[in-house]
C-alpha positions as CSV (number, residue, x, y, z in Angstrom):
1,M,-87.2,-56.9,88.0
2,F,-86.2,-57.4,84.4
3,P,-85.8,-54.3,82.2
4,C,-88.7,-53.3,80.0
5,P,-87.1,-54.4,76.7
6,F,-86.5,-57.8,78.2
7,R,-90.1,-58.2,79.3
8,R,-91.3,-57.3,75.9
9,S,-89.0,-59.8,74.2
10,L,-89.9,-62.4,76.7
11,A,-93.6,-62.0,75.9
12,V,-92.9,-62.4,72.2
13,I,-90.9,-65.5,72.9
14,L,-93.5,-67.2,75.1
15,I,-96.2,-66.5,72.5
16,A,-94.3,-67.2,69.3
17,S,-91.9,-69.7,70.8
18,A,-89.2,-71.7,69.0
19,P,-86.5,-74.7,68.1
20,V,-86.0,-78.1,69.4
21,A,-84.9,-81.5,69.6
22,F,-85.4,-83.6,66.7
23,S,-87.1,-86.7,68.1
24,E,-84.7,-89.3,66.9
25,T,-86.6,-92.6,66.8
26,I,-85.1,-96.1,67.0
27,R,-87.1,-99.0,65.7
28,E,-87.1,-102.5,66.8
29,P,-87.3,-105.4,64.3
30,G,-91.1,-105.5,64.8
31,G,-91.5,-101.9,63.8
32,E,-92.3,-100.6,67.3
33,A,-90.8,-97.2,68.0
34,V,-88.6,-96.7,71.0
35,Q,-87.8,-93.1,71.9
36,T,-84.3,-91.9,72.7
37,V,-83.4,-91.4,76.3
38,V,-81.6,-88.1,77.1
39,V,-79.9,-86.9,80.3
40,T,-78.5,-83.4,79.6
41,G,-81.6,-81.3,80.2
42,T,-82.3,-82.6,83.7
43,R,-79.2,-84.5,84.7
44,T,-81.5,-87.6,85.0
45,P,-82.7,-90.0,82.3
46,R,-85.8,-88.7,80.4
47,L,-87.5,-89.8,77.2
48,L,-86.7,-87.2,74.6
49,P,-90.3,-86.1,73.9
50,D,-90.9,-85.7,77.7
51,S,-87.8,-83.5,78.3
52,P,-89.0,-80.1,79.7
53,V,-85.8,-78.5,78.2
54,V,-85.0,-78.1,74.5
55,I,-82.6,-80.9,73.6
56,E,-81.3,-81.7,70.1
57,V,-80.1,-85.3,69.6
58,V,-77.7,-86.5,66.9
59,S,-77.1,-90.2,66.8
60,G,-73.6,-91.8,66.7
61,D,-74.4,-93.3,63.3
62,D,-75.2,-89.9,61.9
63,V,-71.9,-88.5,63.3
64,R,-70.0,-91.4,61.7
65,Q,-71.5,-90.6,58.4
66,V,-69.6,-87.3,58.5
67,A,-66.4,-88.4,60.1
68,Q,-64.8,-91.7,61.0
69,T,-61.9,-90.5,63.1
70,T,-62.4,-87.5,65.4
71,L,-65.4,-85.3,66.3
72,A,-64.1,-82.0,65.0
73,R,-65.5,-82.3,61.5
74,A,-68.9,-83.7,62.6
75,L,-69.9,-80.6,64.5
76,D,-70.1,-78.7,61.2
77,V,-73.5,-80.4,60.6
78,L,-75.0,-79.6,64.0
79,P,-77.8,-77.0,63.6
80,G,-77.2,-73.6,65.3
81,V,-73.6,-74.4,66.1
82,V,-70.8,-72.2,64.7
83,V,-67.4,-73.9,64.7
84,K,-64.3,-71.9,64.1
85,R,-60.7,-73.2,64.0
86,S,-58.7,-71.0,66.3
87,N,-55.2,-69.6,65.7
88,K,-53.9,-72.2,68.1
89,E,-55.4,-75.0,65.9
90,G,-58.2,-75.8,68.4
91,Y,-61.9,-75.3,67.8
92,N,-64.0,-72.4,69.1
93,I,-67.7,-73.2,69.4
94,Y,-70.4,-70.6,69.3
95,M,-74.1,-71.2,70.3
96,Q,-76.8,-68.6,70.6
97,G,-74.2,-65.8,70.3
98,F,-72.0,-67.1,73.1
99,D,-68.5,-68.3,72.3
100,G,-66.5,-71.3,73.4
101,D,-65.7,-70.2,76.9
102,R,-69.5,-70.0,77.5
103,V,-70.4,-73.2,75.7
104,L,-69.7,-76.3,77.8
105,V,-68.5,-79.4,76.1
106,L,-69.1,-82.5,78.2
107,V,-68.1,-86.2,77.7
108,D,-70.6,-88.4,79.6
109,G,-71.6,-85.4,81.7
110,R,-68.0,-84.4,82.6
111,R,-66.4,-81.3,81.1
112,Q,-63.9,-81.7,78.3
113,V,-60.8,-80.0,79.5
114,A,-59.2,-77.2,77.4
115,P,-57.3,-75.4,80.2
116,T,-55.4,-73.0,78.0
117,G,-58.4,-71.4,76.4
118,A,-61.8,-71.7,74.7
119,A,-60.4,-73.7,71.8
120,A,-61.6,-77.2,72.7
121,D,-59.4,-80.0,71.4
122,L,-62.2,-82.0,69.8
123,D,-59.6,-84.3,68.1
124,Q,-59.4,-86.1,71.5
125,I,-62.9,-87.5,71.1
126,S,-63.1,-90.6,68.8
127,V,-66.3,-90.9,66.9
128,A,-66.2,-94.7,67.2
129,D,-67.0,-94.2,70.9
130,I,-70.1,-92.0,70.4
131,E,-73.6,-93.3,71.1
132,R,-75.2,-89.9,70.6
133,I,-74.7,-86.1,71.0
134,E,-77.1,-84.1,73.1
135,I,-77.3,-80.3,72.6
136,L,-78.9,-78.0,75.2
137,R,-79.3,-74.5,73.9
138,G,-79.6,-71.6,76.4
139,A,-78.6,-70.9,80.0
140,G,-77.2,-74.1,81.6
141,S,-75.5,-72.6,84.6
142,V,-78.0,-74.0,87.1
143,L,-77.2,-77.6,86.2
144,Y,-73.6,-77.2,85.1
145,G,-72.2,-74.1,86.7
146,S,-69.9,-71.5,85.1
147,S,-69.1,-71.9,81.3
148,A,-72.6,-73.0,80.4
149,M,-74.1,-69.6,79.6
150,G,-74.8,-70.3,76.0
151,G,-75.5,-74.0,76.2
152,V,-74.1,-77.5,76.6
153,I,-72.9,-80.1,74.1
154,N,-72.9,-83.5,75.9
155,I,-71.2,-86.4,74.1
156,I,-72.5,-89.7,75.3
157,T,-70.2,-92.6,74.7
158,R,-71.5,-96.1,74.1
159,R,-71.4,-98.8,76.8
160,E,-69.4,-101.8,75.6
161,Q,-71.7,-104.9,75.0
162,R,-69.2,-107.3,73.6
163,N,-65.5,-108.0,73.0
164,R,-64.1,-106.2,69.9
165,L,-61.0,-105.0,68.1
166,E,-61.1,-102.2,65.6
167,Y,-58.6,-100.4,63.4
168,T,-59.3,-97.2,61.5
169,G,-56.9,-95.5,59.1
170,E,-57.1,-92.4,57.0
171,V,-54.9,-90.7,54.5
172,S,-55.6,-87.2,53.2
173,T,-54.1,-84.3,51.3
174,Y,-54.8,-80.5,51.2
175,A,-55.4,-80.5,47.5
176,G,-53.7,-77.4,45.9
177,N,-52.1,-76.2,49.1
178,E,-49.8,-79.0,50.0
179,I,-46.4,-78.4,51.5
180,E,-43.7,-79.7,49.1
181,G,-42.1,-82.9,50.4
182,D,-44.9,-83.4,53.0
183,E,-48.0,-83.7,50.9
184,F,-50.0,-86.3,52.9
185,S,-51.5,-86.4,56.4
186,Y,-52.4,-89.6,58.3
187,Q,-54.6,-90.7,61.1
188,H,-54.6,-94.1,62.8
189,R,-56.7,-95.5,65.6
190,L,-56.5,-98.9,67.3
191,E,-59.3,-99.7,69.8
192,G,-60.2,-102.8,71.7
193,A,-62.8,-103.8,74.3
194,L,-62.8,-106.7,76.6
195,L,-65.6,-107.9,78.9
196,A,-64.4,-110.4,81.5
197,A,-65.1,-111.3,85.2
198,G,-67.8,-108.6,85.4
199,W,-65.5,-105.8,84.3
200,R,-65.7,-103.8,81.1
201,S,-62.4,-102.5,79.8
202,R,-61.5,-100.4,76.7
203,L,-58.2,-99.2,75.3
204,S,-57.9,-96.7,72.5
205,L,-54.7,-95.5,70.9
206,Q,-54.7,-92.8,68.3
207,E,-52.2,-90.8,66.2
208,I,-52.9,-87.8,64.0
209,D,-50.0,-86.7,61.8
210,D,-51.2,-83.5,60.0
211,A,-48.8,-82.1,57.4
212,G,-50.3,-78.6,57.5
213,F,-50.7,-76.5,54.3
214,D,-49.4,-73.4,52.7
215,Y,-51.0,-70.9,50.3
216,D,-47.8,-69.4,49.0
217,P,-44.8,-71.8,48.8
218,A,-42.5,-68.9,47.7
219,T,-42.6,-67.5,51.2
220,V,-41.0,-69.0,54.4
221,A,-44.2,-68.6,56.5
222,Q,-46.6,-71.5,56.5
223,S,-50.4,-70.9,56.5
224,A,-51.2,-73.8,58.9
225,A,-48.9,-75.7,61.2
226,G,-47.9,-79.3,60.9
227,S,-48.8,-81.2,64.0
228,R,-48.5,-84.7,65.5
229,K,-51.0,-85.7,68.2
230,R,-51.0,-89.0,70.2
231,F,-53.8,-90.0,72.4
232,A,-54.2,-92.9,74.8
233,H,-57.5,-93.6,76.5
234,L,-58.1,-96.4,79.0
235,S,-61.4,-97.0,80.7
236,L,-62.3,-99.7,83.2
237,G,-65.8,-100.3,84.8
238,G,-67.9,-102.8,86.5
239,D,-71.1,-103.3,88.6
240,F,-70.7,-105.0,92.0
241,Y,-72.9,-105.2,95.0
242,G,-75.3,-102.6,93.7
243,I,-72.5,-100.1,93.0
244,A,-71.2,-99.1,89.6
245,T,-67.5,-98.0,89.2
246,D,-65.9,-96.3,86.3
247,Y,-62.2,-95.3,86.0
248,Q,-60.7,-93.4,82.9
249,F,-57.2,-92.4,82.1
250,R,-56.4,-90.1,79.2
251,D,-52.9,-89.1,78.0
252,L,-52.4,-86.5,75.2
253,K,-49.1,-85.4,73.5
254,D,-49.4,-82.7,70.9
255,T,-46.5,-81.1,69.0
256,K,-47.0,-78.3,66.4
257,R,-44.5,-76.5,64.3
258,R,-45.0,-73.7,61.8
259,D,-42.2,-71.8,60.0
260,S,-42.6,-68.1,60.6
261,H,-39.7,-66.1,59.1
262,R,-36.0,-66.1,58.3
263,V,-33.6,-64.1,60.5
264,Q,-32.5,-61.1,58.5
265,G,-29.1,-61.7,56.9
266,Q,-29.0,-65.4,58.1
267,S,-30.2,-68.8,56.9
268,T,-31.9,-69.5,60.3
269,I,-35.6,-69.9,60.1
270,V,-37.6,-68.9,63.1
271,H,-40.6,-71.1,63.7
272,Y,-43.6,-71.3,66.0
273,L,-43.6,-74.2,68.4
274,S,-46.3,-75.7,70.7
275,D,-45.5,-78.8,72.7
276,V,-48.3,-80.0,75.0
277,D,-48.3,-82.9,77.5
278,Q,-51.6,-83.5,79.3
279,T,-52.8,-86.4,81.6
280,Q,-56.2,-86.8,83.2
281,H,-57.6,-89.3,85.7
282,D,-61.4,-89.7,86.3
283,L,-63.1,-91.9,88.8
284,E,-66.9,-92.2,89.3
285,I,-68.9,-94.4,91.6
286,R,-72.7,-94.5,91.6
287,G,-75.8,-96.6,92.4
288,R,-77.1,-98.8,89.7
289,S,-79.5,-97.6,87.1
290,D,-81.7,-99.4,84.6
291,G,-81.1,-96.6,82.1
292,L,-84.6,-95.1,82.5
293,T,-84.2,-94.0,86.1
294,A,-81.4,-92.0,87.6
295,P,-79.0,-93.7,90.1
296,S,-80.0,-92.6,93.5
297,W,-76.5,-91.2,94.1
298,K,-73.2,-90.7,92.4
299,M,-69.7,-89.2,93.2
300,A,-67.0,-88.3,90.8
301,G,-63.4,-86.9,90.9
302,R,-60.9,-85.7,88.4
303,H,-57.3,-84.6,88.3
304,T,-55.6,-83.0,85.3
305,E,-52.0,-82.0,84.7
306,H,-51.3,-79.8,81.6
307,S,-47.9,-78.6,80.5
308,E,-47.2,-76.5,77.4
309,I,-44.1,-75.0,75.9
310,S,-45.1,-72.5,73.2
311,G,-44.0,-69.4,71.3
312,L,-41.4,-68.6,68.7
313,S,-38.3,-70.8,68.7
314,S,-36.3,-67.8,69.9
315,D,-38.8,-66.8,72.6
316,L,-40.4,-69.9,74.3
317,R,-42.9,-69.8,77.2
318,D,-43.5,-72.6,79.6
319,T,-47.0,-72.9,81.2
320,H,-48.2,-75.5,83.7
321,I,-51.8,-75.9,84.8
322,Q,-53.4,-78.2,87.4
323,L,-57.1,-78.9,87.7
324,A,-58.9,-80.8,90.4
325,E,-62.6,-81.5,90.7
326,L,-64.9,-83.4,93.0
327,D,-68.7,-83.5,92.8
328,G,-71.6,-85.5,94.0
329,Q,-75.3,-85.8,93.2
330,R,-78.3,-87.3,95.0
331,T,-81.7,-88.0,93.4
332,W,-85.1,-88.5,95.1
333,R,-88.1,-89.6,93.1
334,L,-91.7,-90.2,94.3
335,R,-94.3,-90.9,91.6
336,Q,-94.6,-87.6,89.7
337,H,-92.0,-85.7,91.7
338,E,-88.2,-85.7,91.3
339,I,-85.6,-83.7,93.2
340,V,-82.0,-83.6,92.4
341,G,-79.3,-82.0,94.5
342,G,-75.6,-81.8,94.4
343,L,-72.2,-80.3,95.4
344,A,-69.2,-79.5,93.3
345,A,-65.7,-78.3,94.2
346,R,-63.0,-77.2,91.8
347,Q,-59.4,-76.0,92.1
348,E,-57.1,-74.5,89.4
349,R,-53.5,-73.5,89.5
350,L,-51.4,-71.7,86.9
351,D,-47.6,-71.2,86.6
352,Q,-45.9,-69.5,83.7
353,S,-42.2,-68.9,83.1
354,K,-40.1,-67.6,80.2
355,D,-36.5,-68.5,79.5
356,G,-36.5,-70.2,82.9
357,N,-37.6,-67.1,84.8
358,P,-41.1,-66.8,86.4
359,E,-43.3,-64.6,84.2
360,I,-46.4,-65.0,86.3
361,D,-46.4,-65.6,90.1
362,R,-48.3,-68.8,90.9
363,Q,-52.0,-68.1,90.6
364,A,-54.8,-70.3,92.1
365,N,-58.5,-70.3,92.2
366,E,-61.0,-72.4,94.1
367,N,-64.8,-72.5,94.1
368,L,-67.6,-74.5,95.8
369,E,-71.0,-74.9,94.2
370,M,-74.4,-76.3,95.4
371,F,-77.4,-76.9,93.2
372,A,-81.0,-78.2,93.6
373,Q,-83.7,-78.9,91.1
374,Y,-87.3,-79.9,91.2
375,N,-89.1,-81.7,88.3
376,F,-92.8,-82.4,88.1
377,L,-93.6,-85.1,85.7
378,G,-97.3,-84.9,84.6
379,R,-99.2,-86.4,81.7
380,G,-98.5,-84.1,78.8
381,T,-97.0,-81.4,81.1
382,E,-93.7,-81.1,82.8
383,Y,-92.3,-78.3,85.1
384,L,-88.7,-77.8,86.0
385,A,-87.2,-75.3,88.4
386,G,-83.7,-75.1,89.9
387,I,-81.1,-72.9,91.6
388,R,-77.3,-73.0,91.9
389,V,-75.0,-71.1,94.3
390,Q,-71.3,-70.7,93.9
391,E,-68.7,-69.4,96.3
392,D,-65.5,-68.3,94.5
393,S,-62.2,-67.7,96.2
394,D,-61.6,-64.5,94.1
395,F,-65.1,-63.2,93.3
396,G,-67.3,-64.3,96.2
397,Y,-70.9,-65.6,95.9
398,H,-72.9,-65.9,92.7
399,S,-76.3,-67.6,92.0
400,A,-78.5,-68.6,89.1
401,A,-82.1,-69.8,88.8
402,R,-84.0,-71.4,86.0
403,A,-87.6,-72.5,85.3
404,S,-88.8,-74.5,82.3
405,L,-92.2,-75.7,81.1
406,M,-93.2,-78.3,78.5
407,K,-96.7,-79.2,77.2
408,K,-97.6,-81.7,74.5
409,F,-100.6,-81.6,72.1
410,S,-101.8,-84.0,69.4
411,R,-102.7,-82.2,66.2
412,G,-103.5,-83.4,62.7
413,G,-102.0,-86.9,63.2
414,G,-98.8,-85.4,64.5
415,E,-97.5,-84.3,67.9
416,L,-96.9,-80.7,68.9
417,R,-94.6,-79.8,71.8
418,W,-94.3,-76.3,73.3
419,R,-91.4,-75.5,75.6
420,A,-90.5,-72.2,77.3
421,G,-87.7,-71.4,79.7
422,L,-86.3,-68.5,81.6
423,G,-82.9,-68.7,83.3
424,Q,-80.0,-66.8,84.8
425,S,-76.3,-67.7,84.2
426,Y,-73.0,-66.5,85.5
427,R,-69.3,-67.0,84.8
428,V,-66.2,-65.8,86.7
429,P,-63.1,-64.9,84.8
430,N,-60.7,-67.8,84.5
431,L,-56.9,-67.6,85.2
432,K,-56.2,-67.4,81.5
433,E,-58.2,-64.3,81.0
434,R,-56.8,-62.6,84.1
435,F,-53.1,-63.5,83.8
436,Y,-52.1,-65.6,80.8
437,V,-50.0,-64.1,78.0
438,F,-50.7,-65.4,74.5
439,D,-47.7,-64.3,72.5
440,H,-48.2,-65.6,69.0
441,S,-46.4,-62.9,67.1
442,N,-45.6,-65.4,64.3
443,V,-49.3,-65.4,63.2
444,G,-49.5,-61.6,63.9
445,Y,-51.2,-61.2,67.3
446,I,-50.7,-61.1,71.0
447,I,-53.5,-61.5,73.6
448,L,-53.0,-60.1,77.2
449,G,-54.9,-61.0,80.3
450,D,-56.4,-58.3,82.7
451,E,-56.5,-58.8,86.5
452,R,-59.3,-56.2,86.7
453,L,-61.9,-58.3,84.9
454,L,-65.4,-58.6,86.5
455,P,-67.7,-61.7,86.6
456,E,-70.2,-62.1,83.8
457,T,-74.0,-62.5,84.4
458,A,-76.8,-63.0,81.9
459,V,-80.6,-63.6,81.8
460,T,-81.8,-65.7,78.9
461,A,-85.3,-66.6,77.7
462,N,-85.9,-69.5,75.3
463,G,-89.1,-70.7,73.6
464,S,-89.7,-73.5,71.2
465,V,-92.4,-75.2,69.1
466,T,-91.8,-78.7,67.6
467,W,-94.1,-80.6,65.4
468,S,-93.4,-84.1,64.3
469,R,-95.3,-86.8,62.4
470,D,-94.5,-90.4,61.7
471,W,-96.7,-91.7,58.9
472,R,-95.1,-95.1,58.7
473,P,-91.7,-96.7,59.3
474,D,-90.1,-95.2,56.1
475,R,-91.5,-91.7,56.3
476,E,-90.9,-89.1,59.0
477,L,-91.1,-85.3,59.2
478,S,-90.1,-82.9,62.0
479,L,-90.2,-79.1,62.0
480,E,-88.9,-76.9,64.8
481,V,-88.6,-73.2,65.6
482,N,-86.6,-71.7,68.4
483,T,-86.3,-68.1,69.6
484,H,-83.9,-66.8,72.3
485,Y,-83.1,-63.5,73.9
486,S,-80.2,-62.7,76.4
487,E,-79.1,-59.6,78.2
488,A,-75.6,-60.0,79.5
489,K,-73.5,-57.8,81.8
490,N,-69.7,-57.6,81.8
491,L,-69.4,-60.1,79.0
492,I,-65.7,-60.8,78.5
493,D,-64.1,-60.6,75.1
494,T,-60.9,-59.4,73.5
495,L,-60.5,-55.8,72.4
496,Y,-58.0,-54.4,69.9
497,D,-55.4,-52.1,71.4
498,P,-54.3,-49.7,68.6
499,T,-51.7,-47.9,70.7
500,A,-49.8,-51.1,71.7
501,S,-50.2,-52.5,68.1
502,R,-48.1,-49.5,66.8
503,E,-45.2,-50.4,69.0
504,P,-42.6,-53.1,68.5
505,P,-42.9,-56.0,67.6
506,Y,-45.6,-54.3,65.5
507,V,-48.3,-57.0,65.7
508,S,-51.9,-56.8,66.6
509,V,-52.4,-56.6,70.4
510,Y,-55.6,-57.6,72.0
511,R,-56.6,-57.4,75.7
512,Y,-59.3,-59.1,77.6
513,A,-62.0,-56.6,78.6
514,N,-65.6,-56.5,79.9
515,F,-68.5,-55.3,77.7
516,A,-70.7,-53.5,80.2
517,R,-74.0,-54.4,78.5
518,T,-74.7,-56.7,75.6
519,E,-77.9,-57.9,74.0
520,I,-78.2,-61.2,72.0
521,R,-81.3,-62.3,70.2
522,G,-82.0,-64.8,67.5
523,L,-84.1,-67.4,65.8
524,D,-83.4,-71.0,64.6
525,F,-85.4,-73.0,62.2
526,S,-84.9,-76.7,61.5
527,G,-86.6,-79.1,59.3
528,K,-85.9,-82.8,58.7
529,Y,-87.6,-85.3,56.4
530,R,-86.9,-89.0,55.8
531,W,-88.5,-90.9,53.0
532,R,-87.4,-94.4,52.3
533,D,-83.7,-94.3,51.7
534,W,-83.5,-90.5,51.4
535,N,-82.8,-88.0,54.2
536,W,-83.0,-84.2,53.9
537,Q,-82.3,-81.6,56.5
538,L,-82.3,-77.8,56.5
539,N,-81.4,-75.4,59.3
540,Y,-81.4,-71.6,59.3
541,S,-80.1,-69.4,62.2
542,Y,-80.4,-65.7,62.5
543,L,-78.5,-63.8,65.2
544,E,-78.1,-60.2,66.5
545,A,-75.4,-59.7,69.1
546,R,-74.6,-56.1,70.1
547,D,-72.5,-54.1,72.5
548,K,-75.3,-51.8,73.8
549,I,-72.9,-49.1,75.1
550,A,-70.9,-48.6,71.9
551,D,-73.9,-49.8,69.7
552,N,-71.6,-52.1,67.7
553,P,-72.2,-55.7,66.7
554,L,-70.1,-58.2,68.6
555,P,-67.4,-59.7,66.4
556,N,-66.9,-63.3,65.2
557,R,-70.6,-64.1,65.2
558,P,-72.3,-64.6,61.7
559,R,-75.7,-63.0,61.5
560,H,-77.0,-65.7,59.1
561,Q,-76.1,-69.4,59.0
562,I,-77.5,-72.1,56.7
563,K,-76.7,-75.8,57.1
564,A,-78.3,-78.2,54.7
565,N,-77.6,-81.8,53.9
566,M,-78.9,-84.5,51.6
567,G,-78.2,-88.2,52.2
568,R,-79.0,-91.3,50.3
569,H,-78.6,-95.0,51.3
570,F,-78.2,-97.6,48.6
571,P,-79.4,-100.9,50.2
572,A,-78.1,-103.1,47.4
573,L,-74.6,-101.8,47.8
574,D,-74.8,-101.0,51.5
575,L,-73.5,-97.6,50.5
576,D,-74.2,-94.1,51.9
577,A,-73.7,-90.8,50.2
578,L,-73.9,-87.5,52.0
579,F,-73.7,-84.0,50.6
580,Y,-73.8,-81.0,53.0
581,V,-73.5,-77.3,52.8
582,V,-72.4,-74.7,55.4
583,H,-73.0,-71.0,54.7
584,E,-72.3,-68.1,57.1
585,A,-72.8,-64.4,56.3
586,G,-72.9,-61.0,58.0
587,E,-69.9,-61.4,60.3
588,Y,-68.6,-58.2,61.9
589,P,-64.9,-57.4,62.1
590,E,-63.0,-57.4,65.4
591,V,-61.9,-53.8,64.9
592,A,-64.5,-51.1,64.4
593,G,-64.0,-49.4,61.0
594,Q,-61.8,-52.2,59.7
595,P,-62.1,-52.6,55.9
596,V,-64.2,-55.7,55.1
597,Y,-62.8,-57.9,52.3
598,R,-65.3,-60.7,52.8
599,D,-67.9,-61.2,55.5
600,E,-69.3,-64.6,54.3
601,F,-68.2,-68.1,54.0
602,L,-69.4,-71.1,51.9
603,S,-68.3,-74.7,52.3
604,L,-69.5,-77.7,50.1
605,N,-68.7,-81.2,51.2
606,L,-69.2,-84.7,49.9
607,I,-68.7,-88.0,51.7
608,V,-69.3,-91.6,50.5
609,S,-69.0,-94.7,52.7
610,Q,-69.7,-98.4,52.2
611,I,-69.9,-101.5,54.3
612,L,-68.1,-104.1,52.2
613,T,-68.4,-106.9,54.7
614,E,-69.2,-107.1,58.4
615,H,-65.5,-106.6,59.1
616,I,-64.5,-104.0,56.4
617,H,-65.8,-100.5,55.8
618,W,-64.3,-97.8,53.5
619,R,-65.0,-94.1,52.9
620,F,-64.0,-91.3,50.6
621,G,-64.7,-87.6,50.8
622,V,-63.8,-84.1,49.8
623,E,-64.2,-81.2,52.3
624,N,-64.4,-77.6,51.2
625,L,-64.8,-78.5,47.6
626,L,-64.4,-74.9,46.4
627,D,-61.2,-74.4,48.5
628,N,-62.9,-71.3,50.1
629,H,-60.5,-69.8,52.6
630,R,-59.0,-66.6,54.0
631,N,-57.1,-64.4,51.6
632,P,-53.6,-64.0,53.1
633,V,-52.8,-60.9,51.0
634,A,-56.0,-59.1,52.2
635,A,-55.4,-60.2,55.8
636,G,-51.8,-58.9,55.6
637,A,-53.1,-55.6,54.4
638,G,-55.3,-55.3,57.5
639,D,-58.7,-56.1,55.8
640,F,-61.2,-58.3,57.5
641,D,-61.9,-61.7,56.0
642,A,-64.4,-63.9,57.8
643,R,-63.4,-67.0,55.9
644,P,-61.4,-69.5,57.9
645,V,-57.7,-70.5,57.5
646,G,-58.6,-73.7,55.8
647,S,-58.1,-75.7,52.6
648,R,-59.7,-78.2,50.3
649,R,-59.1,-81.6,51.8
650,V,-59.4,-85.0,50.0
651,F,-59.4,-88.1,52.2
652,A,-59.9,-91.8,52.0
653,G,-60.0,-94.3,54.9
654,V,-60.8,-97.8,56.0
655,T,-62.1,-99.5,59.1
656,L,-61.4,-103.1,60.0
657,K,-63.5,-104.7,62.7
658,Y,-63.0,-108.0,64.5
């Protein structure tokens, strides 16, 4: 039985209910509306208005309005999503109070690998490939297993329809915080697609040369590391004899360097170094699908090799991680009934050495998962129920169940959709949290794993009401409200260790630990209006996340978030202008009692893009117009500053298409 506070909150949710997917509508030349097809909520194709699960959809065109190179910047405009750049230069994503280790990022339904931590490397994903982004809020463990406690972001790539060759280039500078002698950053991407003899092939080559930035040139230490990333992505697919085959190869090389300090009495500068080499192979075979029905079966496999040398130049650590996955899915459908079942197996290995000597004995983890889901598709009503069971080599058996309901009503010329869901989720500690050592003394912290960690579990209730109205082709309005409530046990986070922090090398020491009981509740509101060539959107999120034992708020989670944007299309010039605002406030410090210097953050951003010809596009923009960023002096004094380590960034770019 659920505890009494949970039952009361659930009752409020089911009555007052809340957010949901903006029904993105695509129009054919004749004006007829064609609804978007989504797959994330059920693992099978479903028209967006008919999805029994809350799904937010952002089109690839909207993403490319914000960014033309990689996905990282585009997530800033997604409602209810908090994006934080991590100390290791990755991106930590928060949804409904759960952080990046509990928010699953998928590419075409397959997890985006970030084996050394929650900081997903979103730079690997080219926006040119994106058809749409589907966002599932709330417990997703039944469909996607561990790491989907807070939700799922599924990036759907486009299917090649014709031969093409495309180049995108961008130059930028961190205005006011440039590093002398290295003022400019560059990004290049060359991508081509070829359709021949029934095969679809695509090759994408990308390089990101980021100069980094520095707030105080008078000091040796740099505020943000310079980095060079190189990506290669090859995909090959075809449909033969009723079977579709897709193979993908990805290769990543990433080198970062940040000057830290000068050796006392010497001219030698000690720097932080990170050198990553990662390769990934994916193979999927499946029955054919017409896009509106799921293939009757599919099987997929993956193998990833990740090597990383990191640390101070005088104290380097070598880490090697191997990941292997194999999963299959079978779908049965009869009139109004649909059943989906599947198996998934995963293996992970970790080796870590320092100065050529083993620092961690080889660690390995395996798990096997089974899931089943039933979906009733009625007229105006859908029911969804599912269960998942996992057997983990280190933590034994875990299970999760979820049920969802959707009903549609017509009111006042518009359409009202009510959705409610109740689900369990779980997550076993990964090898990083149990054994990995993050020694980043150069930026003032060390994080240590803990072999005694316990698995996490949670129960989450979601409710939503969405109202939309389409007056005519040039006027649309959508309003949505979402509420959520979660009770989690043994949630894993990092805790400050004051005793170890007072010992050499005198940096902040954090350790992974379980929070025995946590409570997360919140509300999201979103409104979107389109009138002729104008687009407006406003999103507000409220969140309370507390450690119920210590009665303290959980850190790194803003209580208030506002995202607003205004866009205008100028048909005569084929030019688009977008201005968007991100405001976060009420963030709690990582250490109880820590003096708060600033607990809010504001970012103003402007982007202009134009299609000069069918083959030439250009863009210009300024991110973080006010240059709002963390104060290094306050942070050095031990004060809490919720603003990111960031900078004003001015950029210009061009895309050439053939």
